C-alpha positions as CSV (number, residue, x, y, z in Angstrom):
1,M,-22.8,-8.4,19.3
2,P,-24.0,-5.3,21.2
3,L,-26.8,-3.5,19.3
4,R,-24.9,-0.3,19.2
5,R,-22.4,-2.0,16.8
6,I,-25.3,-3.1,14.7
7,L,-26.4,0.5,14.5
8,F,-22.9,1.4,13.2
9,G,-23.2,-1.1,10.5
10,L,-26.7,-0.1,9.5
11,L,-26.1,3.6,9.2
12,L,-22.9,4.1,7.2
13,G,-24.3,6.2,4.4
14,A,-25.1,9.6,3.1
15,S,-25.2,12.4,5.7
16,T,-27.7,15.1,6.5
17,A,-26.6,17.8,8.9
18,V,-28.5,18.5,12.1
19,A,-27.9,22.2,12.3
20,G,-29.4,24.9,14.3
21,A,-29.1,27.1,17.4
22,L,-29.6,25.8,20.9
23,P,-33.3,26.3,21.6
24,E,-34.1,28.3,24.7
25,E,-36.1,25.4,26.2
26,L,-33.0,23.1,25.8
27,G,-31.0,25.3,28.2
28,E,-34.0,25.5,30.5
29,A,-34.4,21.7,30.5
30,L,-30.8,21.2,31.6
31,G,-30.3,24.3,33.7
32,L,-27.4,25.4,31.5
33,A,-26.3,29.0,31.6
34,D,-24.5,28.8,28.2
35,S,-23.0,26.4,25.7
36,A,-19.7,25.9,27.6
37,A,-20.9,22.8,29.4
38,L,-22.0,21.1,26.2
39,R,-18.6,21.9,24.5
40,A,-16.6,20.8,27.5
41,T,-18.6,17.5,27.7
42,V,-17.9,16.7,24.0
43,F,-14.3,18.0,23.6
44,G,-12.9,17.3,27.1
45,A,-9.9,19.0,28.7
46,A,-7.5,21.0,26.7
47,P,-4.1,19.3,26.3
48,D,-2.3,22.1,28.1
49,D,-4.5,21.6,31.1
50,L,-3.9,17.9,31.5
51,A,-2.0,16.5,34.5
52,A,1.4,14.9,34.0
53,M,0.9,11.1,33.5
54,P,2.9,8.3,32.1
55,S,2.3,7.8,28.4
56,R,2.0,4.0,28.7
57,V,0.9,1.8,31.6
58,P,1.4,-2.0,31.7
59,T,-2.1,-3.4,31.5
60,K,-3.3,-7.0,31.5
61,E,-6.7,-8.3,30.5
62,I,-8.5,-10.5,33.0
63,N,-11.4,-12.8,32.0
64,I,-13.2,-14.4,34.9
65,D,-16.2,-16.6,35.4
66,I,-18.3,-14.8,38.1
67,E,-20.1,-17.2,40.5
68,G,-23.8,-16.4,41.2
69,S,-24.5,-15.0,37.7
70,L,-27.5,-16.1,35.5
71,P,-27.4,-18.7,32.8
72,V,-26.2,-17.1,29.5
73,P,-28.8,-16.8,26.7
74,D,-27.6,-18.3,23.4
75,V,-27.6,-14.9,21.7
76,F,-24.9,-13.8,24.2
77,W,-22.7,-16.8,23.8
78,F,-19.6,-14.6,23.4
79,N,-19.9,-12.7,26.7
80,R,-19.8,-15.5,29.2
81,K,-16.8,-14.2,31.1
82,L,-16.4,-10.8,32.8
83,R,-13.6,-8.8,31.3
84,A,-11.6,-6.4,33.6
85,Y,-8.2,-4.8,33.2
86,W,-5.3,-4.9,35.7
87,S,-2.2,-2.7,36.1
88,K,0.3,-3.9,38.7
89,Q,3.0,-1.9,40.5
90,R,6.3,-3.7,41.1
91,G,6.0,-3.5,44.8
92,P,3.4,-3.0,47.6
93,A,0.9,-0.4,46.7
94,P,-2.7,0.7,47.3
95,L,-5.3,-0.8,44.9
96,A,-7.6,1.7,43.1
97,I,-10.7,0.0,41.7
98,V,-12.3,2.1,38.9
99,I,-15.9,1.6,37.7
100,S,-16.9,2.8,34.3
101,G,-19.8,5.1,33.5
102,T,-23.1,4.3,31.9
103,G,-22.8,1.6,29.2
104,G,-18.9,1.7,29.3
105,D,-16.6,-1.2,29.3
106,A,-13.5,-1.5,31.5
107,N,-11.1,0.2,29.0
108,T,-12.9,3.4,27.8
109,Q,-11.0,6.5,27.0
110,K,-11.9,8.0,30.4
111,I,-10.8,4.8,32.2
112,R,-7.5,5.1,30.4
113,I,-7.0,8.6,31.6
114,L,-7.7,7.6,35.2
115,R,-5.6,4.5,34.9
116,R,-2.6,6.5,33.7
117,A,-3.0,9.1,36.5
118,L,-3.5,6.5,39.2
119,Y,-0.7,4.2,38.1
120,G,1.6,7.2,37.8
121,A,0.9,8.1,41.4
122,G,1.8,4.6,42.6
123,H,-1.5,2.7,42.7
124,H,-2.3,-0.7,41.5
125,V,-5.3,-0.2,39.2
126,L,-8.2,-2.6,38.5
127,T,-10.9,-1.4,36.1
128,L,-14.4,-2.8,35.7
129,P,-17.2,-2.2,33.2
130,S,-20.4,-0.5,34.2
131,P,-23.1,-2.9,35.4
132,T,-25.1,-1.5,32.5
133,Y,-22.5,-2.7,29.9
134,P,-23.7,-5.8,27.9
135,R,-20.8,-8.0,28.9
136,F,-21.3,-7.2,32.6
137,I,-25.0,-7.9,32.4
138,V,-24.4,-11.3,30.8
139,A,-21.4,-12.3,32.8
140,A,-22.0,-10.8,36.3
141,S,-25.6,-9.7,36.7
142,S,-27.9,-11.7,39.0
143,T,-31.0,-10.2,37.4
144,G,-30.3,-9.1,33.8
145,V,-32.4,-6.0,34.5
146,T,-30.0,-3.2,35.3
147,G,-30.4,0.3,36.5
148,D,-31.3,-0.4,40.1
149,L,-28.7,1.3,42.3
150,R,-28.7,-1.3,45.1
151,Q,-29.0,-4.4,42.9
152,D,-26.2,-3.2,40.6
153,G,-24.1,-2.4,43.7
154,E,-24.6,-6.0,44.9
155,D,-23.6,-7.4,41.5
156,L,-20.5,-5.2,41.4
157,H,-19.6,-6.0,44.9
158,R,-19.8,-9.8,44.2
159,A,-17.6,-9.4,41.1
160,I,-15.1,-7.2,42.9
161,T,-14.9,-9.7,45.8
162,Q,-14.0,-12.5,43.4
163,L,-11.5,-10.4,41.4
164,V,-9.7,-9.2,44.6
165,A,-9.6,-12.8,45.8
166,R,-7.9,-13.8,42.6
167,L,-5.3,-11.0,43.1
168,R,-4.7,-12.0,46.7
169,K,-4.3,-15.7,45.6
170,D,-1.6,-14.4,43.2
171,N,0.1,-12.8,46.2
172,V,-0.3,-9.2,44.9
173,P,1.1,-6.9,47.7
174,I,-1.9,-4.6,48.3
175,T,-1.6,-2.1,51.1
176,E,-5.2,-0.8,51.0
177,I,-8.2,-0.9,48.7
178,N,-10.2,2.1,47.4
179,V,-13.0,2.4,44.9
180,L,-13.9,5.2,42.5
181,G,-16.1,5.6,39.5
182,Y,-17.3,8.3,37.1
183,S,-20.8,9.3,36.1
184,L,-23.1,6.4,37.0
185,G,-20.0,4.5,38.0
186,G,-19.6,7.2,40.7
187,A,-22.9,6.3,42.3
188,N,-22.0,2.6,41.9
189,A,-18.7,3.2,43.7
190,G,-20.5,4.8,46.7
191,M,-23.0,1.9,46.8
192,V,-20.2,-0.7,46.6
193,K,-18.3,0.8,49.6
194,S,-21.6,1.1,51.5
195,I,-22.3,-2.6,50.9
196,D,-18.7,-3.5,51.9
197,D,-18.9,-1.4,55.0
198,E,-21.8,-3.7,56.0
199,R,-20.0,-7.0,55.2
200,G,-16.3,-6.3,55.4
201,E,-15.6,-8.9,52.6
202,I,-13.2,-6.7,50.6
203,G,-12.0,-4.1,53.1
204,I,-12.6,-1.0,51.0
205,K,-11.2,2.0,52.7
206,R,-12.3,5.0,50.6
207,A,-14.7,5.8,47.8
208,V,-14.6,8.8,45.4
209,L,-17.7,9.6,43.4
210,V,-16.7,11.5,40.2
211,N,-19.5,13.5,38.5
212,P,-22.2,11.2,39.9
213,P,-26.0,11.5,39.4
214,V,-28.0,12.1,42.5
215,N,-31.4,10.8,41.4
216,L,-30.6,8.2,38.6
217,F,-34.0,8.5,37.0
218,N,-34.0,12.3,37.0
219,S,-30.7,12.4,35.3
220,I,-31.7,10.0,32.6
221,A,-35.0,11.7,32.1
222,R,-33.1,15.0,31.6
223,L,-31.0,13.4,28.9
224,D,-34.2,11.9,27.2
225,R,-35.6,15.5,27.2
226,L,-32.3,16.7,25.7
227,L,-32.7,14.2,22.9
228,E,-36.3,15.2,22.2
229,V,-35.5,18.9,22.0
230,S,-32.2,18.7,20.1
231,V,-33.1,15.9,17.7
232,G,-36.8,15.2,17.6
233,T,-38.8,12.0,18.0
234,S,-39.6,10.8,14.5
235,E,-37.8,8.2,12.5
236,A,-36.5,10.9,10.1
237,D,-35.2,12.9,13.0
238,F,-33.1,10.0,14.3
239,D,-31.9,9.1,10.8
240,R,-30.6,12.6,10.2
241,L,-28.4,12.5,13.4
242,Y,-27.2,9.0,12.9
243,H,-26.2,9.5,9.3
244,E,-24.4,12.7,10.1
245,I,-22.2,11.1,12.7
246,Y,-21.7,7.6,11.3
247,S,-21.1,8.5,7.6
248,Q,-18.2,10.7,8.6
249,L,-16.7,7.9,10.7
250,S,-17.0,5.3,7.9
251,T,-13.8,6.7,6.3
252,H,-11.8,6.2,9.5
253,Y,-13.2,3.0,11.1
254,T,-13.9,-0.6,10.1
255,V,-16.7,-2.4,11.8
256,S,-15.1,-5.4,13.6
257,D,-15.2,-7.3,16.9
258,T,-12.6,-5.0,18.3
259,L,-14.7,-1.8,17.8
260,D,-16.8,-0.8,20.7
261,V,-19.2,2.0,20.0
262,D,-19.3,3.5,23.4
263,Q,-20.0,7.0,24.8
264,D,-16.4,8.1,24.3
265,F,-16.5,6.9,20.7
266,L,-19.8,8.8,20.0
267,L,-18.6,12.0,21.7
268,D,-15.4,11.9,19.7
269,A,-17.5,11.6,16.6
270,A,-19.8,14.4,17.6
271,G,-16.8,16.6,18.2
272,A,-15.3,15.8,14.8
273,V,-18.4,16.5,12.7
274,L,-20.9,18.5,14.6
275,A,-20.6,22.2,15.3
276,S,-23.6,24.0,16.7
277,D,-24.8,23.7,20.3
278,K,-27.9,21.9,19.1
279,D,-25.7,19.4,17.3
280,L,-23.5,18.8,20.3
281,A,-26.5,18.4,22.6
282,A,-27.8,15.8,20.1
283,G,-24.5,13.9,20.2
284,I,-24.4,13.8,24.0
285,S,-27.9,12.6,24.3
286,L,-27.4,10.0,21.5
287,S,-24.4,8.5,23.4
288,F,-26.6,7.8,26.4
289,R,-29.5,6.5,24.2
290,L,-27.2,3.9,22.7
291,S,-26.4,2.6,26.2
292,L,-30.1,2.3,26.9
293,I,-30.5,0.2,23.8
294,D,-28.3,-2.6,25.2
295,M,-29.9,-2.3,28.6
296,F,-33.4,-2.5,27.1
297,F,-32.5,-5.5,24.9
298,A,-31.0,-7.5,27.8
299,G,-33.7,-6.5,30.3
300,D,-36.5,-7.6,28.0
301,L,-34.7,-10.8,27.2
302,Y,-33.9,-11.8,30.8
303,A,-37.2,-10.6,32.3
304,G,-39.3,-12.1,29.5
305,T,-41.5,-8.9,29.4
306,G,-42.1,-9.3,25.6
307,V,-41.7,-5.6,24.7
308,V,-39.5,-6.2,21.7
309,L,-38.6,-9.9,21.9
310,D,-40.8,-12.9,22.0
311,P,-40.1,-14.7,25.3
312,N,-41.2,-18.0,23.8
313,D,-38.8,-17.6,20.8
314,P,-35.8,-15.5,21.8
315,P,-33.2,-14.7,19.2
316,G,-30.2,-17.0,18.8
317,P,-26.7,-16.7,17.4
318,G,-26.8,-15.4,13.8
319,D,-30.4,-14.1,13.9
320,S,-30.9,-10.7,12.5
321,L,-31.5,-8.0,15.1
322,N,-32.0,-5.1,12.7
323,E,-35.7,-4.7,13.2
324,V,-35.2,-5.0,17.0
325,F,-32.7,-2.2,16.9
326,R,-35.0,0.0,14.8
327,T,-37.7,-0.4,17.4
328,L,-35.4,0.1,20.4
329,R,-33.7,3.3,19.1
330,R,-37.0,5.1,19.6
331,K,-37.5,3.8,23.1
332,S,-36.8,6.3,25.9
333,F,-35.7,5.5,29.5
334,S,-39.2,6.1,30.7
335,D,-40.2,3.3,28.3
336,Y,-37.6,1.0,29.8
337,F,-38.7,1.9,33.3
338,E,-42.4,1.4,32.7
339,Q,-42.2,-1.6,30.4
340,V,-39.3,-3.7,31.8
341,F,-37.9,-2.3,35.1
342,V,-41.2,-1.8,36.9
343,P,-42.8,-5.1,36.0
344,Y,-39.6,-7.0,36.9
345,Y,-39.0,-5.4,40.3
346,T,-42.5,-5.0,41.5
347,A,-43.0,-8.7,40.9
348,R,-40.0,-9.5,43.1
349,R,-40.2,-6.8,45.8
350,P,-43.6,-7.1,47.6
351,G,-45.2,-3.7,48.2
352,S,-43.0,-1.8,45.8
353,T,-44.5,0.7,43.4
354,P,-43.1,2.9,40.6
355,E,-42.8,5.7,43.1
356,T,-40.8,3.6,45.6
357,L,-38.5,2.3,42.9
358,I,-37.7,5.8,41.8
359,A,-37.1,6.8,45.5
360,S,-34.7,3.9,46.0
361,N,-32.6,5.0,43.1
362,H,-31.4,8.2,44.8
363,L,-28.1,8.6,46.6
364,R,-30.3,9.4,49.6
365,I,-30.4,5.6,50.3
366,I,-26.8,5.9,51.5
367,E,-27.0,9.5,52.7
368,Q,-26.0,8.8,56.3
369,A,-22.8,7.1,55.1
370,L,-22.0,9.9,52.5
371,R,-22.7,12.6,55.1
372,N,-21.0,11.1,58.2
373,D,-18.3,8.8,57.1
374,P,-15.1,10.8,56.3
375,D,-13.9,8.2,53.8
376,Y,-16.5,9.2,51.1
377,Y,-15.5,12.0,48.7
378,A,-17.0,13.5,45.6
379,Q,-16.2,15.7,42.6
380,T,-18.6,17.5,40.3
381,N,-19.0,20.7,38.2
382,S,-21.2,23.7,38.8
383,D,-22.4,23.3,35.1
384,E,-23.0,19.5,35.4
385,L,-25.5,18.4,32.7
386,I,-26.9,15.5,34.6
387,L,-27.7,17.5,37.8
388,N,-30.2,20.3,38.5
389,Q,-29.5,23.0,41.1
390,E,-31.3,21.1,43.9
391,E,-29.2,18.0,43.3
392,L,-26.0,20.0,43.2
393,D,-27.0,21.7,46.5
394,W,-27.7,18.2,48.0
395,L,-24.2,17.0,47.1
396,R,-22.6,20.1,48.5
397,D,-24.6,19.8,51.8
398,T,-24.1,16.1,52.1
399,F,-20.3,15.9,51.5
400,G,-19.4,19.3,53.0
401,E,-15.6,19.8,52.9
402,R,-15.2,16.4,51.2
403,I,-16.5,17.6,47.8
404,A,-14.7,19.5,45.0
405,I,-17.1,21.5,42.8
406,Y,-15.3,23.0,39.7
407,D,-16.6,26.0,37.9
408,H,-16.5,24.3,34.4
409,G,-16.4,21.0,32.7
410,G,-20.1,20.1,32.0
411,H,-20.2,16.3,32.4
412,L,-16.7,14.9,32.8
413,G,-15.3,17.6,30.5
414,N,-12.5,18.4,33.0
415,L,-11.5,14.8,33.7
416,G,-7.7,14.6,33.6
417,E,-7.0,18.2,34.4
418,H,-4.3,19.1,36.8
419,E,-6.6,20.2,39.6
420,Q,-9.1,17.4,39.2
421,I,-6.4,14.7,39.2
422,Q,-4.6,16.2,42.2
423,D,-7.8,16.5,44.2
424,L,-8.7,12.9,43.2
425,L,-5.3,11.6,44.5
426,D,-5.7,13.6,47.7
427,M,-9.2,12.1,48.2
428,L,-7.8,8.6,47.7
429,S,-5.1,9.3,50.3
430,G,-7.7,10.8,52.7
431,T,-6.0,14.2,52.9
432,Y,-8.4,16.3,50.7
433,R,-10.3,19.1,52.4
434,S,-12.1,21.7,50.3
435,A,-11.0,25.3,50.6
436,A,-14.4,26.6,49.5
437,P,-16.6,28.2,52.2
């Protein structure tokens, strides 16, 4: 069971509001001009602004054993197969492969928006979880230590290769293959196409990076800072926020194996019960912190680093993980980087250092492809929470006329809007060119 679901069970109880105005240093930390980006990130696109899409899409769950994955620890016995989702057109059609954002499975709310838009436009649609999602880590990772752009790309490429081979074995009429992803999944999509360009195993034609980070560790550090400023760092600070969100949800949801407490779930909760800019910032940062909890747990277990788990006595099915969670919820991404990620990768990459690992997790490692290959596209927002101005300028300069930069939306808050979807479809067809100077 993912630790975020344990969190849900632990924290249904009395609530205490996390009220207050947005501190000046919070806006400075994120480069926000006002609160519009926070509200767009939480509430998403207005119904009147959404593109026309089918209300329902035929979708089939695919569970597949991925060759080349690690042995499954006993505590993860239920996650042995990778779960993806497949929507097939009746006749020949291009295949759009969609990669979820940080910590997301293959059927998040944002995935469903993209699936409806893509299927309605005539694409076969195959959706995959993020390589940082627990089930992907267990079923498809070759390391168990996620967050490395190249390594996660390799694992995704291997999984996609096997999934596409299965579709081809079933004689699915595919006219071409494109890949896209949102948030971290956008960076993953760019890396997957770059790997496939080297090998030609899948035959990916185009990639669209939707609201991607540029420097992965910079973006996560910014979100860690957001949590510190909006919530605090003490046990009591965390309890106040958790109780506020989860106690309100207790009247609407029952904890079960079908409930996945992902980022969309948390942002919906924040939008329902939190009001001030400080509250909304806290809800956004919490959603990313919960994804980190699963990454940290799995990484510590697979790498045997002993940060929160005894490598000589790992947890098994049925063991209580409550205390593990209470420890992990206070761990930042810098803790994960220093205590799990760096020890693991420096031991396996001769000559690597923390500095070189940070540098290798920048889109710059595939810059020449992004800059010179006309089949890479990007979308982002001028008030994007996970980018600073330098990173936004880098994207603009790198993609040139193949990037759409919208004047609103925060982080994915305009996903599904008319303009965003039309631009996405034009990018997938290779016809998009920005009208901006």
